[in-house]
C-alpha positions in Angstrom: 22.5 -60.4 -33.4 19.4 -60.7 -35.5 18.9 -57.0 -36.5 20.3 -53.5 -36.5 19.3 -50.4 -34.4 17.0 -49.3 -37.3 15.2 -52.6 -37.2 14.0 -52.2 -33.6 10.3 -52.7 -33.3 8.0 -50.0 -31.9 7.9 -50.0 -28.1 11.4 -51.4 -27.6 13.8 -49.4 -25.4 16.0 -48.4 -28.4 13.3 -46.8 -30.4 13.5 -43.3 -28.7 17.2 -43.1 -29.1 17.1 -44.1 -32.7 14.5 -41.5 -33.6 16.0 -38.5 -31.7 18.2 -36.4 -34.0 21.8 -36.1 -32.9 21.8 -32.3 -32.8 19.0 -32.0 -30.3 19.9 -31.1 -26.7 17.7 -33.2 -24.4 18.4 -31.0 -21.4 17.1 -27.8 -23.1 13.5 -28.3 -21.8 14.8 -28.9 -18.3 17.0 -25.9 -18.3 14.2 -23.7 -19.6 11.8 -24.9 -16.9 14.5 -24.2 -14.3 15.1 -20.7 -15.7 11.4 -19.9 -15.6 11.4 -20.3 -11.8 13.1 -17.2 -10.1 16.2 -18.2 -8.2 15.1 -16.2 -5.1 12.1 -18.5 -4.7 14.0 -21.7 -4.7 17.1 -20.4 -3.0 18.6 -22.6 -0.3 21.0 -20.1 1.1 21.3 -16.3 1.6 23.9 -16.1 -1.2 21.6 -17.8 -3.7 18.7 -15.5 -2.6 20.8 -12.4 -3.1 21.9 -13.6 -6.6 18.2 -14.3 -7.4 17.3 -10.8 -6.2 20.0 -9.3 -8.4 18.7 -11.2 -11.4 15.2 -10.0 -10.7 16.5 -6.4 -10.4 18.3 -6.6 -13.7 15.2 -8.0 -15.4 13.3 -4.8 -14.5 11.4 -5.8 -11.3 12.9 -3.3 -8.9 10.4 -3.8 -6.1 10.6 -1.4 -3.2 14.1 -0.2 -4.1 13.1 3.0 -6.0 10.8 4.4 -3.4 13.3 3.6 -0.6 16.1 5.4 -2.5 13.7 8.3 -3.1 12.9 8.5 0.6 16.6 8.7 1.5 17.2 11.4 -1.2 14.2 13.5 0.0 15.3 13.2 3.7 18.9 14.2 3.0 17.9 17.0 0.6 15.5 18.6 3.0 17.8 18.1 6.0 20.4 20.2 4.1 18.0 22.8 2.7 15.7 23.5 5.7 16.6 26.3 8.1 18.8 25.0 11.0 18.7 21.5 9.4 15.5 20.9 11.3 13.9 18.3 8.9 15.0 15.2 10.8 14.2 16.4 14.3 12.1 13.9 16.3 9.2 16.3 16.5 9.1 16.9 12.8 9.5 13.2 12.0 6.4 12.4 14.2 4.5 15.2 12.5 5.4 13.9 9.0 4.2 10.4 9.9 0.9 11.8 11.3 0.4 13.9 8.1 1.3 11.0 5.8 -1.1 8.6 7.6 -4.1 9.9 5.6 -2.2 9.5 2.3 -1.0 6.0 3.3 -4.5 4.7 4.1 -6.0 6.3 1.0 -3.2 4.8 -1.1 -3.9 1.3 0.3 -7.6 1.7 -0.7 -6.7 3.0 -4.2 -4.3 0.0 -4.7 -7.2 -2.4 -4.6 -8.7 -0.7 -7.7 -5.3 -0.1 -9.4 -4.6 -3.8 -9.2 -7.6 -4.3 -11.5 -6.2 -1.8 -14.0 -8.9 0.7 -13.0 -8.8 4.1 -11.3 -11.0 5.6 -8.5 -11.1 9.4 -8.8 -13.8 9.7 -6.2 -11.6 8.5 -3.3 -10.9 12.0 -2.0 -14.5 13.1 -1.9 -15.6 9.8 -0.4 -12.9 10.2 2.3 -14.3 13.6 3.2 -17.8 12.2 3.3 -16.8 9.4 5.6 -15.2 11.8 8.1 -18.1 14.2 7.9 -20.6 11.4 8.6 -18.7 10.1 11.6 -18.1 13.6 13.1 -21.8 14.5 12.5 -23.0 11.5 14.4 -21.0 12.2 17.6 -22.2 15.8 17.9 -23.8 16.9 21.1 -26.6 17.1 22.2 -27.7 15.1 19.3 -27.4 12.7 17.6 -24.6 11.8 20.1 -24.1 8.3 18.8 -21.4 6.1 20.4 -18.1 6.8 18.7 -17.6 3.2 17.6 -21.0 3.1 16.0 -20.4 6.4 14.3 -17.2 4.9 12.7 -19.0 1.7 11.7 -21.8 3.7 10.1 -19.4 5.9 8.2 -17.6 2.8 6.8 -20.8 1.2 5.8 -22.1 4.3 4.0 -18.8 4.7 2.2 -18.9 1.0 1.3 -22.4 1.5 -0.2 -21.0 4.3 -2.3 -18.3 2.0 -3.5 -20.8 -0.7 -4.3 -22.9 1.7 -6.5 -19.8 2.8 -8.4 -18.5 -0.7 -8.7 -21.8 -2.0 -10.0 -21.8 0.7 -12.7 -18.2 -0.2 -13.7 -18.4 -3.9 -13.4 -21.9 -4.8 -14.6 -22.9 -1.9 -16.8 -19.4 -1.6 -18.3 -19.2 2.2 -17.8 -15.5 3.3 -17.7 -14.3 3.6 -14.1 -12.8 7.0 -15.0 -16.2 8.4 -15.9 -18.1 6.8 -13.0 -15.6 7.9 -10.3 -15.1 11.4 -11.8 -18.9 11.8 -11.6 -18.8 10.5 -8.1 -16.1 13.0 -7.2 -18.1 15.9 -8.4 -21.4 14.6 -6.8 -20.0 14.0 -3.4 -17.9 17.1 -3.3 -21.1 19.0 -3.8 -22.8 16.9 -1.2 -20.1 17.9 1.3 -21.0 21.5 0.9 -24.6 20.7 1.6 -23.9 18.5 4.7 -21.4 20.9 6.2 -23.8 23.8 5.7 -21.7 25.9 3.3 -18.4 25.9 1.4 -16.6 27.5 4.3 -18.5 25.8 7.1 -16.7 23.6 9.6 -17.4 20.7 11.9 -15.5 20.0 15.1 -15.1 17.6 18.0 -13.3 18.0 21.3 -11.3 15.7 23.5 -13.0 17.3 26.5 -16.1 15.3 25.5 -15.6 11.6 26.5 -17.5 10.2 23.6 -15.6 12.3 21.1 -12.2 11.7 22.6 -11.4 8.4 20.8 -11.9 10.0 17.4 -9.7 13.0 18.5 -7.0 10.7 19.8 -6.7 8.5 16.6 -3.9 10.8 15.4 -3.4 13.2 18.3 -3.3 10.6 21.1 -0.2 8.8 22.4 0.4 5.6 24.2 2.3 5.5 27.5 6.0 5.0 26.8 6.3 1.8 28.9 3.2 0.4 27.3 4.7 1.3 23.9 7.8 -0.8 24.6 5.7 -3.7 25.8 3.6 -3.6 22.6 6.7 -3.5 20.5 8.1 -6.6 22.3 4.8 -8.5 21.9 4.6 -7.6 18.2 8.2 -8.5 17.3 8.1 -11.8 19.3 4.6 -12.7 17.9 5.3 -11.9 14.2 8.8 -13.2 14.4 7.6 -16.5 15.8 5.0 -16.8 13.1 7.5 -16.1 10.3 10.0 -18.6 11.7 7.5 -21.4 12.3 5.9 -20.9 8.9 9.2 -21.1 7.1 10.3 -24.1 9.2 7.1 -25.9 8.6 7.4 -25.5 4.8 11.0 -26.8 4.9 9.9 -29.9 6.9 7.1 -30.5 4.4 9.6 -30.3 1.5 8.0 -27.1 0.2 9.8 -24.0 -1.1 10.8 -21.7 1.8 13.2 -18.8 2.3 16.6 -19.5 3.8 16.6 -19.5 7.6 19.2 -16.8 7.6 16.9 -14.6 5.5 14.0 -15.1 7.9 16.3 -14.2 10.8 17.4 -11.0 9.0 13.8 -10.0 8.4 12.9 -10.5 12.1 16.0 -8.4 13.1 15.1 -5.6 10.7 11.5 -5.6 12.0 12.8 -5.2 15.6 15.4 -2.6 14.6 12.7 -0.5 12.8 10.4 -0.8 15.7 13.1 0.3 18.2 14.0 3.2 16.0 10.5 4.4 15.7 9.9 4.1 19.5 13.1 6.0 20.3 12.0 8.9 18.0 8.5 8.9 19.5 9.5 8.6 23.2 12.3 11.2 23.4 11.6 14.8 24.5 10.6 16.3 21.1 10.9 19.9 22.2 8.9 22.9 21.2 5.1 22.5 21.3 5.6 18.7 21.6 7.6 19.0 24.8 5.0 17.3 27.0 3.9 14.7 24.3 5.8 11.5 24.6 5.0 7.9 23.6 3.9 6.0 20.6 1.1 7.8 18.7 -2.0 5.7 18.5 -2.1 6.2 14.8 0.9 3.9 14.3 -0.7 0.7 15.6 -3.9 1.7 13.8 -2.0 1.9 10.6 -0.2 -1.4 11.2 -3.6 -3.1 11.7 -5.0 -1.6 8.4 -1.8 -2.7 6.6 -2.0 -6.2 8.1 -5.6 -6.6 7.1 -5.0 -5.5 3.5 -1.9 -7.6 3.2 -3.6 -10.7 4.5 -6.6 -10.1 2.2 -4.5 -9.6 -1.0 -1.6 -11.9 -0.3 -3.1 -14.9 1.4 -6.7 -15.3 0.3 -8.5 -16.6 -2.8 -10.0 -13.1 -3.2 -6.6 -11.6 -3.4 -5.4 -14.1 -6.0 -8.4 -13.4 -8.1 -7.7 -9.6 -7.9 -4.2 -10.1 -9.2 -5.4 -12.6 -11.9 -8.0 -10.1 -13.2 -5.4 -7.3 -13.3 -2.9 -9.5 -15.0 -5.2 -11.0 -17.7 -8.9 -10.6 -17.2 -9.8 -12.9 -20.1 -7.7 -15.7 -18.7 -9.3 -15.1 -15.3 -12.8 -15.3 -16.8 -12.0 -18.5 -18.6 -10.7 -19.9 -15.3 -14.1 -19.3 -13.7 -13.4 -16.1 -11.8 -16.5 -13.9 -11.2 -15.0 -10.7 -12.7 -18.0 -8.5 -11.9 -18.2 -9.6 -8.3 -14.5 -9.2 -7.6 -14.4 -5.8 -9.3 -17.4 -4.6 -7.3 -15.9 -5.7 -4.0 -12.7 -3.9 -4.8 -14.6 -0.6 -5.2 -16.5 -1.3 -2.0 -13.3 -1.9 0.0 -11.6 1.0 -1.6 -14.4 3.4 -0.6 -14.6 2.0 3.0 -10.9 2.4 3.5 -11.2 5.9 2.2 -13.9 6.6 4.7 -11.6 5.7 7.6 -8.9 7.9 6.1 -11.3 10.8 6.2 -11.9 10.1 9.9 -8.1 10.3 10.4 -7.9 13.5 8.5 -10.2 15.3 11.0 -8.2 13.9 13.9 -5.0 15.2 12.3 -6.5 18.7 12.2 -7.3 18.6 15.9 -10.9 17.6 15.4 -11.7 20.4 12.9 -13.4 19.2 9.7 -14.1 21.3 6.6 -13.2 21.5 2.9 -10.7 24.1 3.8 -8.5 21.8 5.8 -9.0 18.8 3.4 -9.3 19.4 -0.3 -10.9 16.4 -2.0 -9.0 17.1 -5.2 -5.7 17.1 -3.5 -6.5 13.9 -1.6 -7.3 12.0 -4.8 -4.2 13.3 -6.5 -2.0 12.3 -3.6 -3.6 8.9 -3.1 -3.0 7.9 -6.8 0.5 9.4 -6.7 1.4 7.6 -3.5 0.2 4.3 -4.8 2.2 4.5 -8.1 5.3 6.1 -6.5 5.3 3.3 -3.9 5.6 0.7 -6.7 2.0 -0.2 -7.8 1.5 -0.5 -11.5 -1.0 1.7 -13.3 -1.5 -1.2 -15.8 -2.8 -3.6 -13.1 -1.7 -6.9 -11.7 1.3 -5.7 -9.7 1.4 -3.9 -6.3 1.2 -4.5 -2.6 -0.4 -2.5 0.3 3.1 -1.7 1.6 3.7 0.2 -1.6 0.9 2.6 -0.5 2.4 3.1 2.9 5.9 3.9 1.6 4.5 6.1 -1.2 2.2 8.0 1.2 5.2 8.6 3.6 7.2 10.0 0.7 4.4 12.3 -0.4 3.9 13.6 3.2 7.6 14.0 3.6 7.8 16.2 0.5 4.8 18.3 1.5 6.1 19.0 5.0 9.7 19.6 3.8 8.4 22.3 1.4 6.5 24.0 4.2 9.6 24.0 6.4 11.6 25.9 3.8 9.5 29.1 4.2 9.3 29.8 0.5 6.3 32.0 0.7 4.2 31.9 -2.4 6.3 29.1 -3.9 5.3 26.6 -1.2 1.9 25.6 -2.5 3.0 25.2 -6.1 6.0 23.1 -5.1 3.7 20.8 -3.0 2.2 19.8 -6.4 5.3 20.1 -8.7 7.7 17.9 -6.7 5.2 15.0 -6.2 4.3 15.3 -9.9 7.9 15.0 -10.9 8.4 12.0 -8.6 5.2 10.4 -10.0 6.4 10.8 -13.6 9.7 9.1 -12.6 7.8 6.3 -10.9 5.6 5.7 -14.0 8.8 5.7 -16.1 10.3 3.0 -13.9 7.1 1.0 -14.2 7.1 1.2 -18.0 10.8 0.4 -18.3 10.5 -2.5 -15.8 7.6 -4.0 -17.9 9.7 -3.6 -21.0 12.6 -5.3 -19.2 10.4 -8.2 -18.1 9.3 -8.8 -21.7 13.0 -8.9 -22.9 14.5 -10.4 -19.8 16.6 -13.5 -19.6 13.7 -15.7 -18.8 11.8 -14.7 -21.9 14.9 -15.0 -24.1 15.3 -18.7 -23.0 
């Protein structure tokens, strides 16, 4: 041997080993990188996925769990407290869903803005404007526009309102709170002008063929046999898509959920669908005795939820929205058009609100006025439903399904209070109880973010 280890020349295989201190763990970087990837993403079995989900829960990301637990608590509490334990009767459950649909759709629109870390306070007034425009356009003898054109025009008008507000926020840098509050006041006043007075009303009737589709959006029902066929098609179609997508990712060597987890999701989707149809197709009794079948509003809501989910979860636009909400400066440096994305979020929020306004009139049997729909209450409930469902007020975290679950909880509380016959206490409790739940939801959000900063991944 002509030399020692310390005499090795640069570039020789022994150089790295000679220069690395003995007390350095060479696997630390690898372990840190592995720890940074959530176990539920790379899980190869159902057990590994559940362990990853539990780690995620302990780190502060509770997902849908809080709102699901809250829904169970609300259902059990009102079932016990309401006279004759009537809360969970099929007729009441269908009514709760119909009432909640407006809040669900509004919340999905509001989430688009909340993901940016902004807030749209005009959404209630814009919703009322959208419904008023659509209902005005189908009046007879004039203007008597086709119902589909009236809906399209309403959505376009509301989208223009959103574009104006979004431009002021995104390009002129006026705080969204100020812009949308001004919009709320302005369009609430415009409603009084268009309706012809603070107590004036506007109505449609299912007896008029052109107005019947608007009336049936919430009040109409699908034939029971057709309802079961639709459920089978939806479950088979979506189940096949989920299974083939996961299988294709596994064949390509990409990260995919365990096959057992995909099967469980398909089974749960089928079980929920069957449960909903059983509730909707039984003889509901009372005034609903002759009304059977799946309400049209359920597939309508599913379509809206699907469109929002695809837009936010699978498109480049959606990724940009989350990026801006998470770190706008980083998004800007990455080349994201912040002003454009923000403006479009306000456009989509207002257009969605316009459709919610159309649903609101249908829920009240075609009657439309500021007496049946309070713009102030609508905006409060839309924001509350979004946050209660799991969307963060700080931006960057939330999904459309959060708005659906939050809206259902808000509607369930409102109807449960009305069933208890509390007299003068009913109206105050319709605000007090959602307010308390909202405060708890924000507390969970704050604590979860604190937990994420101090969680195991960060500590590594």
